[in-house]
C-alpha positions as CSV (number, residue, x, y, z in Angstrom):
1,M,250.3,57.1,68.2
2,P,254.0,56.3,68.9
3,K,254.9,53.5,67.3
4,Q,256.0,50.3,69.1
5,W,258.7,48.3,67.8
6,Q,259.7,45.0,68.6
7,W,263.3,44.7,69.5
8,I,266.5,42.5,68.9
9,V,269.0,43.6,71.8
10,T,272.6,42.0,71.7
11,Q,275.2,42.3,74.0
12,I,278.2,40.8,76.0
13,G,278.3,39.8,79.0
14,S,275.2,40.1,81.7
15,R,275.4,43.9,82.0
16,E,273.3,45.8,84.4
17,H,271.8,42.3,84.8
18,Y,269.9,42.5,81.5
19,G,268.2,45.5,82.5
20,V,267.4,46.3,78.8
21,P,266.4,43.3,77.1
22,R,264.4,42.6,81.2
23,G,262.6,46.1,80.0
24,F,262.0,45.2,76.3
25,E,260.4,41.8,77.9
26,R,258.3,44.1,80.5
27,I,256.3,45.6,77.9
28,G,256.2,43.1,75.4
29,Q,258.3,44.3,72.7
30,L,261.6,42.2,73.2
31,K,261.7,40.0,70.0
32,L,265.4,38.6,70.4
33,L,268.2,38.8,73.1
34,Y,271.5,37.7,71.5
35,T,274.6,37.1,74.2
36,D,277.4,35.6,74.7
37,V,276.6,32.6,77.2
38,W,273.3,32.1,78.6
39,R,272.6,29.8,81.5
40,R,271.1,26.4,80.0
41,G,271.2,22.8,81.4
42,L,274.3,21.9,83.4
43,M,275.9,24.9,83.5
44,G,273.3,25.6,86.6
45,L,275.3,23.5,88.5
46,M,278.4,26.0,88.2
47,R,276.7,27.7,90.6
48,H,278.2,25.7,93.7
49,G,281.9,26.3,92.1
50,N,284.8,29.4,92.3
51,A,283.9,32.6,91.4
52,T,284.3,32.3,87.8
53,M,282.3,29.3,87.9
54,R,279.7,31.1,89.9
55,A,279.7,34.3,87.2
56,F,279.1,31.9,84.2
57,A,276.1,30.2,86.0
58,G,274.7,33.6,86.8
59,R,274.6,34.4,82.8
60,Y,270.6,33.9,82.9
61,H,267.6,35.9,84.1
62,P,264.0,33.9,84.8
63,D,262.9,37.2,83.1
64,I,263.8,36.5,79.7
65,P,262.0,33.1,77.9
66,P,265.3,31.0,77.0
67,S,263.3,30.8,73.8
68,K,264.5,34.5,72.7
69,V,267.6,33.8,73.7
70,V,270.4,32.5,71.3
71,S,273.6,32.9,72.8
72,F,277.3,31.3,71.3
73,N,278.7,29.4,74.9
74,S,281.3,27.9,73.8
75,R,283.5,30.5,71.9
76,A,282.5,32.5,75.4
77,I,284.1,30.4,77.3
78,V,287.3,29.6,75.5
79,H,287.5,33.3,75.0
80,A,287.7,33.9,78.5
81,V,289.9,31.3,79.2
82,A,292.5,33.1,76.4
83,A,291.5,36.4,78.3
84,R,293.1,35.5,81.4
85,R,296.4,34.7,79.8
86,Q,297.0,38.7,78.5
87,R,299.7,40.7,79.9
88,S,299.5,44.0,78.4
89,V,296.9,46.7,77.8
90,D,297.5,46.2,73.6
91,E,296.6,42.2,74.4
92,T,293.9,43.0,76.3
93,Y,292.0,45.7,73.8
94,H,292.7,43.5,70.6
95,Q,290.9,40.9,72.2
96,Y,287.9,43.1,73.5
97,L,287.8,43.6,69.6
98,R,288.0,40.2,68.8
99,V,285.9,38.5,71.1
100,G,283.3,41.5,69.8
101,D,284.0,41.2,66.1
102,E,283.4,36.9,66.0
103,F,280.3,37.5,68.4
104,D,278.8,40.1,66.3
105,R,279.4,38.3,63.2
106,S,277.6,35.2,64.6
107,V,274.6,37.3,65.3
108,V,274.4,38.7,61.5
109,R,275.0,34.6,60.4
110,D,272.2,33.8,62.4
111,L,269.9,37.4,61.3
112,K,270.5,36.1,57.9
113,R,269.1,32.7,58.4
114,R,265.8,34.2,60.0
115,R,262.5,34.2,58.0
116,D,260.6,36.6,60.5
117,I,262.4,39.4,60.7
118,D,260.0,42.5,60.2
119,T,261.4,45.0,58.5
120,V,258.3,46.9,59.4
121,R,258.6,46.9,63.1
122,D,261.7,45.4,64.1
123,A,264.3,47.9,66.0
124,F,268.1,46.8,66.5
125,F,269.4,47.6,70.0
126,G,273.1,46.6,70.7
127,Y,276.3,47.7,72.6
128,N,280.0,49.6,71.2
129,T,282.3,47.0,70.7
130,G,280.1,44.1,69.5
131,S,277.8,46.0,67.3
132,L,279.1,47.3,63.9
133,H,278.5,44.7,61.8
134,S,275.0,43.9,62.9
135,I,273.8,47.8,63.0
136,R,275.4,47.7,58.8
137,F,272.9,44.4,58.3
138,C,269.8,46.3,60.6
139,R,270.5,49.2,58.8
140,E,270.2,47.0,54.8
141,L,267.2,46.1,56.1
142,G,265.8,49.1,57.2
143,L,265.5,48.4,60.7
144,P,266.5,51.7,62.8
145,T,269.3,51.1,65.5
146,V,270.4,52.2,68.5
147,L,274.0,52.0,69.8
148,N,274.4,52.2,73.4
149,Q,278.1,53.6,74.4
150,I,278.8,52.6,77.6
151,D,281.8,54.9,78.5
152,P,283.4,58.1,77.8
153,A,285.6,56.4,75.2
154,K,289.2,58.3,74.7
155,T,288.3,61.6,76.7
156,E,288.4,58.8,79.7
157,E,291.3,57.3,78.6
158,D,293.6,60.3,78.2
159,I,292.0,60.8,81.9
160,V,293.1,58.2,83.7
161,A,296.3,58.2,81.4
162,A,296.8,61.8,83.3
163,E,296.1,59.9,86.4
164,A,298.5,57.5,85.6
165,E,301.0,59.8,85.7
166,K,300.4,61.5,88.7
167,W,300.7,58.1,90.7
168,P,303.2,56.2,88.5
169,G,304.0,52.6,89.9
170,W,300.1,52.6,90.7
171,E,298.9,50.1,87.7
172,K,299.1,46.8,87.4
173,I,299.6,47.2,83.8
174,P,300.3,50.2,82.3
175,G,299.8,50.6,79.0
176,R,297.3,53.0,76.3
177,I,294.7,51.8,74.7
178,P,295.9,51.0,70.4
179,Q,294.1,53.3,67.8
180,A,292.3,50.3,66.4
181,Y,290.2,50.2,69.4
182,W,288.9,53.8,68.8
183,N,288.8,53.7,65.2
184,H,285.9,50.4,65.6
185,M,284.0,52.3,67.8
186,K,284.1,55.2,65.5
187,S,282.9,53.3,63.0
188,E,280.0,52.1,65.5
189,W,279.1,55.9,66.2
190,T,278.9,56.4,62.3
191,A,276.8,53.6,61.4
192,A,274.0,53.7,64.3
193,D,271.4,55.9,63.6
194,L,271.2,56.9,67.4
195,V,274.2,56.6,70.0
196,L,272.9,56.5,73.6
197,V,275.0,57.6,76.1
198,N,274.0,57.3,80.1
199,S,275.2,60.4,81.5
200,E,275.9,64.1,80.4
201,W,279.1,63.1,81.4
202,S,279.6,60.8,78.2
203,R,277.5,62.8,76.3
204,Q,279.8,65.7,76.2
205,A,282.9,63.5,75.7
206,L,281.7,62.0,72.6
207,I,280.9,65.4,71.3
208,Q,284.5,66.6,72.3
209,Q,285.6,63.2,70.0
210,G,282.6,64.3,66.9
211,V,279.4,63.1,67.4
212,A,277.0,65.4,66.2
213,A,275.2,66.3,69.1
214,E,271.3,65.6,67.3
215,K,272.7,61.7,67.2
216,L,273.2,61.7,71.1
217,R,270.7,60.9,73.9
218,V,271.4,60.9,77.8
219,V,269.6,57.9,79.2
220,P,270.2,56.5,82.9
221,L,270.4,52.8,83.3
222,T,267.7,51.0,85.3
223,F,268.1,48.8,88.1
224,E,265.9,46.3,89.7
225,S,267.5,43.5,92.1
226,E,267.1,39.7,91.3
227,R,266.0,39.0,94.8
228,K,263.9,41.3,97.6
229,I,265.9,43.9,99.4
230,E,265.9,44.6,103.0
231,P,268.0,46.7,103.7
232,A,268.7,47.4,107.8
233,A,266.3,50.0,109.2
234,P,269.0,53.0,109.7
235,S,268.9,54.7,112.9
236,P,271.5,56.7,114.5
237,K,274.4,54.2,115.8
238,A,277.5,54.6,117.7
239,G,281.0,53.7,117.1
240,P,283.1,53.7,113.8
241,L,281.2,54.1,110.6
242,T,281.4,51.3,107.6
243,V,282.8,53.0,104.4
244,L,282.1,50.6,101.3
245,W,283.8,50.2,98.2
246,L,282.4,48.2,95.4
247,G,283.8,47.6,91.9
248,T,286.9,47.4,90.0
249,V,289.9,48.7,91.9
250,C,292.0,50.7,89.7
251,L,292.7,54.6,88.8
252,R,289.6,55.6,87.0
253,K,287.4,55.2,89.6
254,G,289.2,56.9,91.8
255,I,290.7,54.6,94.7
256,Q,294.0,56.7,94.8
257,Y,292.0,59.5,96.4
258,L,289.8,57.0,99.0
259,I,293.6,56.0,100.2
260,E,294.6,59.1,100.5
261,A,291.4,59.9,102.5
262,A,291.4,57.4,104.4
263,K,294.6,58.6,105.8
264,I,293.8,62.2,106.3
265,L,290.8,61.1,108.8
266,G,293.1,58.2,110.8
267,P,292.4,55.6,112.7
268,G,289.2,55.3,114.6
269,D,285.9,56.5,113.0
270,F,285.9,54.5,109.8
271,K,286.3,51.0,108.6
272,F,286.9,50.9,105.2
273,I,285.9,47.8,102.9
274,V,287.3,47.7,99.3
275,A,285.6,44.4,97.0
276,G,286.3,44.2,94.0
277,H,288.9,42.9,91.1
278,S,292.1,44.8,91.9
279,L,293.8,46.6,88.9
280,I,296.4,48.3,91.0
281,S,300.1,47.4,91.9
282,A,300.6,45.0,95.4
283,E,302.6,48.2,96.3
284,A,299.4,50.5,95.8
285,I,297.6,48.5,98.0
286,A,300.2,48.2,100.5
287,S,300.2,52.1,100.9
288,A,296.3,52.0,102.5
289,P,295.8,52.5,106.0
290,P,295.4,49.7,108.6
291,S,291.4,50.6,108.7
292,M,290.9,50.0,104.7
293,S,290.4,45.9,103.8
294,F,290.9,44.7,100.4
295,I,288.6,41.6,99.9
296,G,288.9,40.6,96.5
297,R,286.6,40.1,93.7
298,V,282.8,39.5,94.6
299,T,280.9,37.9,92.5
300,R,277.2,39.3,91.9
301,D,275.5,36.7,94.0
302,N,277.5,37.8,97.2
303,T,276.8,41.7,97.1
304,S,274.1,42.2,98.9
305,Q,275.4,41.3,102.3
306,Y,278.4,44.0,101.4
307,Y,276.1,46.6,100.8
308,R,274.5,45.6,104.2
309,Q,277.6,46.0,106.4
310,A,277.8,49.0,105.0
311,D,277.1,52.5,106.5
312,I,278.3,54.8,103.3
313,F,279.1,53.9,99.5
314,V,281.5,56.0,98.1
315,L,282.6,56.3,94.6
316,P,285.5,58.4,94.2
317,T,284.9,58.0,90.3
318,I,287.6,60.1,87.8
319,S,285.2,58.8,85.1
320,D,282.6,56.6,84.6
321,G,279.4,56.3,82.1
322,F,277.1,56.1,84.2
323,A,278.2,53.7,87.4
324,I,275.0,51.5,88.3
325,T,276.4,50.5,92.1
326,Q,275.0,54.2,93.3
327,V,272.1,52.9,92.5
328,E,272.3,49.3,94.0
329,A,274.1,50.7,97.1
330,M,271.0,53.4,97.3
331,A,267.9,50.3,97.0
332,H,269.8,48.9,100.0
333,G,270.0,52.4,101.9
334,L,273.0,53.3,101.6
335,P,274.0,57.1,101.1
336,V,276.5,57.7,98.1
337,I,279.5,59.7,98.2
338,T,280.5,60.4,94.6
339,T,282.2,63.2,91.8
340,P,280.2,64.7,89.3
341,N,281.8,62.5,86.7
342,C,279.2,59.9,86.3
343,G,275.7,59.6,86.0
344,Q,273.5,62.3,88.0
345,V,271.9,59.6,90.9
346,V,273.0,61.7,93.7
347,T,271.5,64.9,94.6
348,D,273.9,66.6,96.9
349,G,272.9,67.3,100.3
350,M,269.6,65.4,100.4
351,N,270.8,60.9,99.5
352,G,274.6,61.4,99.4
353,L,277.1,63.8,98.5
354,I,278.8,65.1,95.7
355,V,283.2,65.9,96.0
356,P,285.2,67.2,93.3
357,A,287.2,64.4,91.1
358,G,290.7,64.5,92.1
359,D,290.4,65.7,95.7
360,A,291.0,63.2,98.5
361,R,290.7,66.5,101.3
362,A,287.3,67.0,100.0
363,L,286.4,63.3,100.4
364,A,287.8,63.3,103.7
365,G,285.4,66.0,104.5
366,A,282.7,64.8,103.2
367,L,282.8,61.5,105.4
368,E,283.6,63.5,108.4
369,T,280.4,65.7,107.7
370,L,278.5,62.2,108.0
371,N,280.4,60.8,110.8
372,G,280.1,64.4,112.3
373,N,276.2,64.1,111.8
374,R,274.4,60.8,112.6
375,R,270.9,62.0,111.9
376,L,271.9,63.4,108.4
377,L,273.4,60.0,107.8
378,V,269.9,58.4,108.7
379,E,267.9,61.1,106.6
380,M,270.3,60.5,103.9
381,S,269.8,56.6,104.0
382,H,265.8,57.1,103.4
383,Q,266.3,59.4,101.0
384,A,268.4,57.0,98.8
385,L,265.7,54.3,99.7
386,K,263.3,56.9,97.7
387,R,265.4,57.8,94.8
388,S,266.7,54.1,93.8
389,A,262.8,53.9,92.7
390,D,263.5,56.6,90.0
391,F,265.4,54.0,88.1
392,A,263.0,51.1,88.0
393,I,262.4,49.0,84.5
394,P,261.3,49.7,82.4
395,S,262.0,53.5,82.6
396,Q,265.0,52.9,80.2
397,V,263.9,51.0,77.3
398,L,260.4,53.6,77.4
399,S,262.9,56.7,76.9
400,V,265.2,54.6,74.1
401,E,261.7,54.1,72.1
402,K,260.4,57.6,72.3
403,A,264.0,58.4,71.1
404,I,264.0,56.2,67.9
405,N,260.8,57.6,67.5
406,E,261.9,61.5,67.5
407,I,264.3,60.4,64.2
408,K,262.4,57.6,62.4
């Protein structure tokens, strides 16, 4: 019989709506969650504040018992303020290293004080940049360790650097990530028993960077909304289609090609909504056609309204570790147009369309296909809803447990 572990999970931020600790709790195997911020006491009042305050108030999930959560709220808020002052890529990534290192060491200090660590049943799960010391400490105790590498690492940065050369003046803060960041990441890969990635795209990238194939496992992300989703019943409609982009507005995710596709399509048939924090210049935004609106950052509590306004979701990404927004969009009944350079969610021609990365004409052509065949759009909407159910909790953590049992 496969062994059932008790999992110690560490994560900075509310990644995937706390999907991993929620999954382990769902199957009765979450021992502890270490995180930077967890909403407690009067922090709930932040829900009525500005976007930053609402984001902090969202650092919580009712599925996870507070008694199992250890957080470092005060330090995290100080780091969040400091991060807003970063002026270069080098500064930003050295700050990521400092934040990750301090969080990681805080976890180890707490683990050392505990008397309930079970060296037979406990296991560790953490994310890159904030897990090196924790992994080393847990391995000293004999605990199996899993590192989730959230993106394709330096392979991705090299791809984005090439895009920046093709699109000069588009990056709001140009520059390269310091080598110290990659060195730290490689140390985490070496230290962990198992390196988890969320797509075949990421797996191939890590193999290129020297991670042994037998140490890697592909486990897709999961998505379940905090509140009931009631997608509008799809039916053929007249008039322009609303196309939604939701996520960071940057070269990596292919905003340059969506802007070019919108120009190719011209006015009349589409309305483009671009929602998310922008990392491109004001000049780049100004180059977009009148059919495209940039609305800025959207907090998690407001995303559903944008999905419900849309007919199609676009993710013309150059590189993504997975892109959970694909599943979120499908859960709202939206067909997705994306590229092969992310998690394998879309089945081409069934619940969306896959176009080559970096090809504005192909992206425009995919949009024209759905505009010209509204019945196909409706059928894809039904299929998207069905597909989203494949990523329900706890499928991810069951795969994690299976993977660790294969090597232990």
